[in-house]
C-alpha positions as CSV (number, residue, x, y, z in Angstrom):
1,M,3.0,146.8,260.5
2,A,1.8,143.5,259.5
3,L,4.3,141.0,257.7
4,V,1.6,139.3,255.3
5,K,1.3,136.6,252.6
6,V,0.7,136.5,249.5
7,I,-2.6,134.0,248.5
8,S,-4.3,135.3,245.7
9,D,-2.7,135.6,242.2
10,N,-4.7,139.0,241.3
11,L,-3.1,141.3,244.2
12,F,-0.9,144.5,242.5
13,S,0.6,146.9,245.0
14,G,2.6,150.2,245.1
15,A,2.3,153.5,242.9
16,N,2.8,151.4,239.7
17,L,0.9,149.1,240.5
18,Q,3.3,146.3,240.5
19,K,1.8,142.4,240.9
20,V,3.0,140.6,243.4
21,E,3.5,136.7,243.1
22,V,1.8,134.4,245.2
23,G,3.4,132.8,248.2
24,S,5.6,136.5,248.6
25,K,5.6,138.1,251.9
26,V,5.1,141.1,252.6
27,E,5.3,143.9,254.9
28,V,2.0,146.5,254.7
29,A,0.7,148.8,257.2
30,D,-2.4,147.4,259.9
31,K,-5.0,148.5,258.0
32,T,-3.8,147.5,254.7
33,A,-3.3,143.9,255.9
34,E,-6.8,144.1,257.5
35,K,-8.5,144.7,254.2
36,W,-6.4,142.6,251.9
37,A,-7.5,139.8,254.6
38,A,-10.8,140.4,254.8
39,A,-10.7,140.3,250.9
40,G,-9.1,136.8,250.7
41,L,-5.7,138.3,249.1
42,V,-3.4,137.8,251.7
43,E,-2.8,135.4,255.2
44,I,-1.7,137.6,258.0
45,I,1.4,136.1,259.1
46,E,2.7,138.2,261.9
47,D,1.5,142.0,263.5
48,R,4.4,143.7,264.0
49,T,4.2,146.4,266.8
50,F,7.4,148.9,267.6
51,E,7.9,149.8,271.3
52,V,9.5,153.2,271.4
53,A,11.8,154.0,274.5
54,T,11.1,156.8,276.7
55,P,13.4,158.2,279.0
56,G,11.6,157.4,282.2
57,D,12.0,159.5,285.9
58,D,14.1,156.9,287.9
59,A,17.6,157.8,286.9
60,P,18.8,160.1,284.3
61,E,20.8,158.7,281.5
62,Q,24.0,161.2,282.0
63,P,25.3,162.1,285.4
64,V,24.8,165.9,286.1
65,T,27.9,167.5,286.1
66,T,28.5,171.1,288.3
67,S,30.7,173.8,286.1
68,K,33.2,175.1,288.6
69,K,34.2,178.4,287.3
70,G,38.0,179.0,287.4
71,K,39.1,182.6,288.6
């Protein structure tokens, strides 16, 4: 995702093609931001990359418990 600032007055976006006002900040997909920037419609303010945490092999998140069966 990328945060972009609209610099052109002829940008329409969304399913119903609403006009986006000059100076508005919009969050769009990276490819869309690149296309709009190449066309001179927006300037890219910030590339937003999301980091996804994955469990590591170092230590378990929860301790392993042994179940004791009652007699």
